[in-house]
Structures are given as C-alpha cells and as structure tokens.
N, C-alpha and C positions, 0 to 999 in steps of 0.2 A: 766809759765807756757806752756804747750802745747798742741795744738789745732790739732795735726796731724789726732785725729781719727774719724774729720767731716766729716761726708760723706751726699749727697742732702738726703736721710732716716730719718735721726739722726734728723736734721735742724728742718724739717718742718716750720711753719712760726716762728722761730726766727732769721730773717734778720737781728736783732739788735744785735744780738750775734757774727754775720758772719762780721759785720761795725767795732765792736768793737776789735774780733782777726784781722783784717787786720788792723787797727791803731795800734795793739800793736804791731805785727811785724812790723808794718813798723817804729815805734818808737825804736825799737831794731836794725832796718836796716836790717833785713830779709826780702826786697822787692821781692822775688820770693816766702818766704811763705802768702806774704798779696796780692800777686795777685792771689794765689790758691782760698783765700778766696775771691775777687769782684768776682771771674768768677762764683764760687758756688753762691754769693749772683746774681750776673744777671742769672744763670739759674736759679731759683725761677721764679712760673709764676705770681706772682704778681708785682714784677720789670724787668722782660724783656720786650723788646721794639717791 
C-alpha cells in the first residue's frame, strides 16, 4: 500500500488514517515514512500542542 500522496489538504479530519499509515510503515521497517505521517498528524490543529 502506498501512502505517498497524502498531504495536509487531503487528510482533513483523517487522524485515524494517518495513525494507521504510520503504524503500517513501522511494521514493515519504513521508519522514515512512519515519521512523515506522525509529523503530519502532529500538524493537525486538534492534535497540536
């Protein structure tokens, strides 16, 4: 599964999708890709601190 086309304007309120994408990437050893999705999740207003 490829998640490369996810961008902030496309994910809107899809925090669960970002979390699942990050977990999927970590499970196959793609840690840099997982970090990308975790950082996108962190940029979402309802998840930023």
